[in-house]
Phi, psi and omega in degrees: 000144170294155173299152183295344185263012169261158180287149182268124173258335181301312185287329177300315176294319183296325178269351180073033179245157180276145177212141180266173174254168179210147184266173181289153181245161182301143181268130183258004183070190182146207185286348174228149179301141177048046176286132178294162181303333183291348174297331183262088182304316185264018191078167179304328185262000181231017185240136168243153180256076176218137182240018183273184180295348180253025183301331185268359191252014187266145181281153174303128171305336184293344190291139166275178181314308183295323180292324177295320175301312182294322174312302186287334172292314176299319180305312183303312187289324177305311186276347187282144176270135176266153187238157176303166178306132177254344184078005175269117183292344181268354182277117183264359181238035175241170186114005181300140177087194027277339167239155189198163173261335183205159179256002177208161171293320182302326179305319182262331178249068177296129181059030179061030185248209183263171171283158178239136180295142181294160173288155179309129182083359178261145182290156183302131183255282186271014170253153186251155173241109173275148181223146181198178173235155178309142182129179181226132176280170185303333178267011181087357174272185178291159175275131177304151170293131194299329184268329186241008181065218187268350192199131174289120185242117193276346188240147180232133181283172181309139184080003176228154180244132170316151188273357184116186183235161182230136180247151172235135183241158183228133175256126178286129180249093186288149174207183176201145173294167171299334176272006174108342184298128184275153171218165175226132173260163180240114178264121181284149162218164186247148172236138187244140168235090192251149189282343182239026172095176186291157174301160172309147179310318185263019175302134175259134180233151180207123175278135181232120174281132176296143181253156181283154203257359187299143165077015178296326178286333176292311175307318180298332188267005173277126189294143179303322177296327182286327178286327178295324183284350185276141182290155176139162177270185182099162185258121170276109186295130174257120180225166179273126169278107184301325184294329191244337192075003183270152173270119184225185185281132174273124190245330190239157181102161181298336178239026176053037181276355182237133187277321184233160173301319178303312182289322176301317179298317177300314181303314183294319182299323188282304188289321185264334179237359182061041181249129191273151168223180174288344176277324179229086192275346185264139168296143176274084182271075178298158178299340179283340183260095186296135172070019185307306182309337181265354174290148184306151182240153175271014184119174181229100357273167182289321173256111185280170187303322176296314181290321175298319179299313185288324173291318172301314182300315174312307182294324182292331192255029177267125182288163177263131175291142180289143176294164189236159168066026190292338179271354182288127175304324183285324174297318179294315180298318183297329178287328177298315179296317177307314176297308185305317180288354178085009179304324179296340182304316176261316178280069184295126182294317196234144174216153175252142184266153174253201186282152174255148185292333184233345189243106179290155167090007184277335183312130182092338175308144176249134175237160177232079179272339186060055178205143171263003188053014175277168174252131187234145170289112178257014173088175184295326185297339179253359185300144164248356180062020182245097183288152180210108193057233183284349184275130176276181192288352176240023187249145177211150177291139172300113186277141173300143179267349181297145185075001186302317181289359181251003188292324179292324179300321187270321190242000174079355180206164182267300178043074178273173185074181191283343179244009175077008187299328185276123173265009181206162177296322183291318178299321175303313181299312184302326175288350183287140170215207180058232175298341179260009188299309182308310178298318176306309186294329178293323180289325170299320181281345185290160181286158178303315174308313181297312176302311180298324177297310178305312183300320178292325171297312180295328178291338182283339190282000000 
């Protein structure tokens, strides 16, 4: 059998799909003799070899002493709880609210991992619910819902009232592979118990599962020109970099609406904790929060530039766990199936890095994130009906696959896709439609052995 990091032609012929070839790549050495470069998912300077519950919390090996100090300062801030405004000018951890989803970054990204769906009957915890109405805001984003703004925030600081709770229910959708093996998918729906009455009749809603954070800085270092030059369908989202005022490539978030890790971090401070920064200086005073402009503040801004930099640097500098079991014949077969099904068309395996704005030494590194960072139409089955910048209501950014096989180890559950509905790799694949419909149907037609091999390959990442 060919090594797992070469493209599979055997399965392509078996399934009737096209697959390309790829040549050997330079060997970097490592934990086993003559290890191919794919063992270094984050490149030689961005990969760690750990499989424990803290696998997503490790710093990039590329960091110098100054970078390490900043990383651990940012980690402390990431895990620290913020408090409502105290009126004390020396208090650097106040300003929470007036309404919010969480008191810390870590509350939603436990161990820098993904969110977990709540138990039946419990309100959404580490998941967000975005809301809007049809139309486009001045920055190209969605129009806020008149009563609740851009996001349902269940908690309120003193003087404010939380906006209510959201529950998620699932309907079982039965199906079967072509060989007769049965499966069941879970279609989600939302229930709202809101403090200021129902949403607007034309309101659009979207559940967002928090994603694991490894490798964000590496994705930021992929040159925009390199991504634009790659063949393939899908949209390279264009958004405003608030720091520069320039229109640039959107890379982060489920619809690729944030261009940098720093701006993504500032957006989370604003949307999830009600904390202002110089990038997002205004409080989210929804109509439900009476007297919001007159409520106490934690300063202007509540998160100063130094704190924002350190937390953003921490999120940028999280290393990628190395893939595992690459010498296993079943895993190698699974990679051949992955290629033959056409999964790599969107989940582009390999990229070469340019310079990073704050992490030196990454240029020229080769990484294996399995994403093209484009937004793709995935069909009506995954649609939320809520456009965001250039992405329509059934389009989503291709999520990176690195670290996927350790999500259960870190967070105790898999909960894949933007709303966490898929509890297995197979369920996630079977929900794909639109541009991925042909690949999904080929997966349904594949043999049980090839489906299992693909699962093992994804588990190895």
